[in-house]
C-alpha positions in Angstrom: 86.0 147.1 2.9 83.0 146.0 5.0 79.5 146.5 3.6 76.5 146.5 5.9 74.3 143.5 5.2 70.7 144.6 4.8 68.2 142.7 7.0 65.6 140.5 5.4 62.2 142.4 5.4 59.1 140.5 6.4 56.6 140.8 3.6 53.5 139.6 5.3 51.0 141.4 2.9 52.5 140.3 -0.3 50.8 138.3 -3.0 51.3 134.6 -2.3 54.5 133.4 -4.2 53.8 130.9 -7.1 56.5 128.6 -8.2 56.6 127.1 -11.7 58.9 124.4 -13.3 62.3 125.3 -14.8 62.5 126.3 -18.4 65.6 126.8 -20.5 64.8 130.5 -20.6 65.3 130.7 -16.7 69.0 129.8 -17.0 70.0 133.3 -15.8 68.3 132.7 -12.4 70.8 129.8 -11.8 73.9 132.0 -11.4 74.2 134.7 -8.6 76.2 136.1 -5.8 74.8 133.8 -3.0 76.7 131.2 -1.1 76.4 127.9 -3.0 74.1 125.2 -1.3 72.3 127.6 0.9 68.8 127.1 2.2 68.3 130.9 2.0 70.6 131.9 -0.8 70.4 135.7 -0.4 72.5 137.9 -2.6 75.9 138.9 -0.7 76.3 142.7 -1.1 79.9 142.5 0.3 81.0 140.0 -2.2 84.2 141.0 -4.1 83.5 142.1 -7.6 85.7 139.5 -9.2 84.7 136.6 -7.0 83.3 133.5 -8.8 79.5 133.5 -8.9 77.6 130.6 -7.5 75.8 128.5 -9.9 73.3 125.6 -9.9 73.2 123.1 -12.7 70.0 122.9 -14.8 68.0 119.7 -14.6 69.5 116.8 -16.3 68.7 113.1 -17.1 71.8 112.0 -15.2 70.6 113.6 -11.9 67.2 112.1 -11.2 67.2 113.3 -7.6 66.9 116.9 -8.4 63.7 119.0 -8.6 64.0 122.6 -9.8 61.3 125.4 -9.7 61.5 129.3 -10.3 60.0 132.4 -9.1 60.0 134.0 -12.5 62.4 137.0 -12.7 63.9 136.6 -9.2 64.7 133.3 -7.6 65.0 129.5 -7.9 64.1 126.5 -5.6 66.0 123.4 -5.8 65.3 120.1 -4.1 68.5 118.1 -4.4 69.6 114.7 -3.0 66.0 113.7 -3.2 65.4 110.3 -1.6 62.0 109.1 -2.9 62.0 106.0 -0.8 62.4 107.8 2.6 60.8 111.0 1.3 63.5 113.5 2.1 65.5 116.1 0.4 67.9 119.0 0.8 66.5 122.4 -0.2 68.4 125.3 -1.7 67.3 128.6 -2.9 68.9 131.5 -4.7 67.8 135.2 -5.2 69.2 137.2 -8.0 68.7 140.7 -6.5 68.0 142.2 -3.1 64.5 143.2 -4.5 63.9 139.6 -5.2 65.1 138.6 -1.6 62.2 140.5 -0.2 60.1 137.6 -1.3 62.3 135.2 0.8 59.5 134.4 3.4 56.9 133.7 0.7 59.4 131.7 -1.3 60.3 129.5 1.6 56.6 128.9 2.4 55.8 128.0 -1.3 58.9 125.7 -1.4 57.9 123.9 1.8 54.2 123.6 0.6 55.5 122.0 -2.7 57.8 119.7 -0.7 54.9 118.5 1.4 52.1 118.6 -1.1 53.3 118.0 -4.8 56.4 116.0 -4.0 55.1 114.2 -0.9 58.4 114.8 1.1 58.3 114.2 4.9 61.7 115.8 5.7 63.4 118.8 4.1 66.6 120.3 5.4 69.3 122.7 4.2 72.6 124.7 5.1 72.5 128.1 6.6 75.6 130.3 7.1 74.6 132.5 10.1 75.3 136.2 10.2 72.6 137.9 8.1 70.2 139.9 10.3 66.6 138.5 10.2 67.4 135.1 8.7 66.5 133.1 11.9 63.1 134.9 12.0 62.3 134.0 8.3 63.4 130.4 8.7 61.3 130.0 11.9 58.2 131.6 10.4 58.4 129.2 7.5 58.2 126.2 10.0 61.9 125.4 10.0 63.9 124.5 13.1 67.6 124.7 13.8 68.9 121.1 14.1 72.6 121.3 14.3 75.7 123.5 14.2 78.7 122.4 12.2 81.9 124.4 13.3 84.4 125.4 10.6 82.2 124.0 7.8 83.1 126.5 5.3 86.0 128.8 4.4 84.8 132.4 4.0 86.4 135.7 4.0 89.8 134.2 4.7 88.7 132.2 7.8 86.6 129.1 8.7 83.2 129.8 9.6 80.5 127.6 11.1 77.2 126.6 9.4 73.9 125.4 10.7 71.4 122.8 9.4 67.9 123.8 9.5 64.9 121.5 8.7 61.4 120.4 9.1 59.6 117.2 9.4 56.0 116.7 8.6 53.6 113.9 9.5 51.5 112.3 6.7 
């Protein structure tokens, strides 16, 4: 059964998204129906009902290269594989509902502002599985650029699919 995937809406007139640090009460935000490790982890409406949910581990002392922030009630932002010497990291996001996904443009902007400002990162990149309408526009509007295409990078819906690497570099 094929379900139409809704396009991402551009929420230009929304209130700026404010991220805050992860708290134990935010644990439900770390599990959802997005593809694991996605730069833009939007809910997948066509996901089979009994498919395993994606999850992100909460911060732990044995993973010092992770930074985790949340948009209360709707999404998380995770900087993983943080290299503090070379000031780079991989970015993942996850949205719990389609309603929360409407904040995708603002969340990406807030995440990249946090990366450049608070964390002092010069390079941020992430994986994107193409196919959802409007994804490229949201990524480009946030200041990200497509850097590479990796064929057969993921097994999805019974077949190999390609993925893309999107990223941004900023000057000091």
